[in-house]
N, C-alpha and C positions, 0 to 999 in steps of 0.2 A: 242421352248421347245423340249427337247429330252428325258425327263423323265429318265435320267440316263443311257440311252442305249449307249453302246460303242461297235459297231459291228465291228468284225474283221474276216478276212478270214484265212483258214488253209488248206493246201493241202499236202497230203501224199499218194504216190502211186496212186491208182485209185480213191481215195476219195477226194472230195472237200467239205469243211465245212464252215459254217458261225456260229459265236457264239458271245454272249455278254460278253465281258471281264469284265464288271462290276459285272456280276453274277458268272463267272467261272475264277478262278485265273490261274490254270494250265490246259488248255484244252487238251484233247486227244480224237481222233475220237471214241475210244472204249466206250466213254460215251453215244454213240448212240446205243450200244448193250445192250440188257437186261442182258446178262451174266456178264457184268461189275458190275452191281448193285447186281446181285445175289451173286457174290463172296464177295461183301462187306456187304451182308446181310442187304441191305438198301431198299428193295422193301416193300412197305407198303400196297399194294393191287393191284387189276387189275379189268378191266371191259371188257366184251365181246361185240364186234360189228362185223364189217367185219373181223377184226383180234382182237388180244388182246392188249388192252391199259394198260400200266403199270404205277403205281404210285410209285415214288421213292423219297427218301430224300437225301439231300446233305448239308454238312456243309462247307461253303466256304466263299468267300468275301461277304461283306466288313468286317464283324465282327465275322466270324465263326458261325453266327446264322444258324439255321437249315432251309433249303429251301425245299419246296415240289413241285415236278415237275411231268409232264406227258410225258411219252415216247411212241411214236406211230410209227409203221412201216406202210408204204403206201402199201395198197392192192387194187387190182382192184375189181370192182363189176361186176354184170351181168354174162352173159355166158362166155365172154372172160376171166373173173376172174377165172373160173374153169380150164382154160387151161394155162394161163400165170398169175399166182396169184399176183406177185409183181414186174414184169418187165415192163418198159416203154421205148418207142422209144426216143432216145437221139437226141436232135437238138442243144441245148446250155444249159450251166449251168443255166442261168437266167430264162430259160423256164421250168425247172424241177418243179415237183409238190412241192417238199420241199422248194426250193428257193423262189418260188412264194408265198407260204403261209407264210414263214418266213418274206419276205419283206412286205407282207400285214399286218402281226401282228405288225411289226416295225412301219409301217405308222400309224396304228390305235393307237398305244401307243403315238405317237406324237400328235394325236388328242384327247388324254385322253378318248378314248372310252372304255367301259367296256368289254374288251376281254382279253384273256390270253397274257402274255408277252412272246416274243420269247426268248428262251434260247440258242438253238443250232439246226442246221440241218446238215445233211450229205447226199451227193449224191455220189453213188459208181458206176463207169462205168463197164459195162460188154460187151465189144465190142461195138455194135451199140445200146445197151440198157443200162438202169440204174435201180438201186433200191434206195430207199430213206427212211430217218428216220427224225423225228422231236422231239425235246424237247421243251416244253413250260411250263409256270408256272401253277400250280394247283390253281383253285379257292377254297379257304379254306371254310370249313363248308357250303358247297353248295350241293344242289340236283337238278337233272334235273326235268323238269315239269312233265314228265311221272311218275317218282318215287313219286313226291310230290302229284300229283292228284290221285294216286292210294291209298293214305292214307287219304287225307283231302281236304277240299275246300279252295279256296283262297278268300281273301277279294276283294270287288269291287275296292278298291284303288290299290291293287296289280295288278289286271287285267289291269287297266288303265296304271299302271307304266310299265308293259310289253310292251304295245303298244307304249308308249312314248319312251322307250329304243330302240325299233326297228326303230322308226322314226329317232332317232339320227343317227343311222348308214346310213339309206337311205338319210338323208339330207347331209351326207358327201360322198354320191355316193358309198357306200360300198355295193356290191352285195354279198349275201351269197348264195352259190350254193345249199345248202341243209338246208334251214331254216325249222326246224321241232321242235316238242315239246321236243325231246331228246337233242337238241342243245341250249336250253335256260335253264340257271341255276339260281336258287334263293338261296342266302346265308342266314345265320341265322338272318341277319338284314334286310331282304327283299330287298336287292340290286339285280338287274337283270343283267345278263351277257349273251353274246352270245359266243359260242365256235365252234370249228371245221370249219375252213375257207378254207379247201381243195377245190381248184378250184374256190375260191372266188376271187374277183378283184375289182378295182376301175372302175366304169362305169359312164361316164358322158353323154353318149348319150342315147336317148330313155328311160329316167328315168321312165316315167309313165308306160310303158309296163313291164319292168323287175321288178319294185317295186310291181305292181299288181300281177305279177306271183309269186313273193316271198310270198306275203300274201296269195294267193290262195293255195300255197304249204303248208303253215303253217296250214291253216284251214283244209286241207285234212288230215294232220297228226293227228290233234285232233280227227277228225271223225274216222280215222283208229284205234286209240288207244281206243276210246269209244266203237267201235264195237268188238274189240279184247279182251279187258281185262274184268274180272268179276266185278271189281270196278274201276271206273274212273270218278272223280268228275268234269265233264265238261258238259256244256249245251250251247244252242244257245245264251242265255243271256250273258254268259261269253265272247263269241266272240264279241258281241255288245259292251261290256265294253272295251275290248282290242282295238277295232277299234276306239272307242270314244277317248281313250288316244292317239292312233296313229294320228288321224285327228286333235287333239287339238294343235299340234305343227308343 
């Protein structure tokens, strides 16, 4: 099963790109620039994180229907990010941050996991370094858990569903490098999605160790938001329900 993905490569000058030709009829690398969408007046919003994530719309294949995508430029975190904000040491195309995340999203689509679809990525060489960008599908009518829990409580069934969804990824050996409450989305029908797979990978060794670390990281993120935000509807019993769902599958 390939879920309609038709991955092609495109090279122009110092740029190397991957894109899904099923989603993009006439690909140009500038689609990975925010200015491309600004000129078309098709930016629908943005979100702040390490950098700015842009939400854009596009009318293309297969039936000119409107598609909603997420455009993200890769930025470094930590102290080094203050010095070299968006440059990475180049070793090979396949090992760049963008290509690895694009390939992982492609793999997860083949497994029918609830994660964004890969649309396009671009790696641009700058001598021994590179910068990178990613286009992926936007999860429609969805909010992240932090935004949701800042406003309301979740049902017991939904807490369990979150745990069940995470276990689906773990059962398929999908390691999420930054599993936290911001990277779990719930849509209007209570479907659960995981997003932001930068530095994620397929890990078949030492599953118990990294899976436990993933869950511990998620628990810490709930505690962090609980202690930081004036209103955050989370308590220990919610974590118990999440784990109950996780361990039931």
